N, C-alpha and C positions, 0 to 999 in steps of 0.2 A: 852341394859339396860338403857343407858342414854336417848334414845328416849322415852322409856316407862315412865321414870321419868318426862320428859318434858310434855308429854301428860297428865299424871296424875296431874301435877302442873297446867296446863291450865284448865283442867276439874274442879279442886278444886277452882280455881279463878272464873270460870263460875258459879259454884254452889253458890258462895257467892253473886251473883247478885240477889237482891230481885225481885221476879217474879212480884210483884205489881208495881214495878218501871218501868218494861218494857211492862206491859200489855197495856198501853195507846198508845204506839207508837212502831214502828218497829225499832230494834237496829241492826246495822251491826258492828261486831267485826272483826278485822284483826289480823291474826296470821301468823307468818313467821317461816320458817324452812330452814335449810341448807341442808336438805335431797334432793335427786333427786326426780323427779316425781314418780318413781317407789317406792322409800323409803317412800315417803309421802303418798302413797295410803292408807295405813291403818289408818293414822291420819285423812284423809278425811272421811274414813268410820266411825270413832269414832265421828267426828263432825256432820256427817249426822244423826247419831242416836240421838245425842243431839238435833239437830234442829227438829227432829220428835216430841220430847216431849216438845219443847220450840218454838212454831211456830212464836213467835214474835222476835226471835233472829236469825240473819243470820251470819254465820262465813265465811269469805273469807280467804282462805289459799294461801299464796304466798311462792313459792320456790325461795330462793335467790341463784343465781348462784355462783359456786365456783370461786375463784379468784377475788372476789368483792373488795379486798383491793389493787389490782394492779393499 
């Protein structure tokens, strides 16, 4: 449930970007998750669907390894 909430929050933030502001140039957004590659798969699916309807925006998804604070 927390992951769904995070994805919805990210999509809400992405929807707030004015399309006219990104129409002139390509924009790359970076998103991070603590999920494993398998857990982040469906997040990537959602981002890919978003990118299909917003061709000027690319989203890079980065998985942060567990134990990063060691």
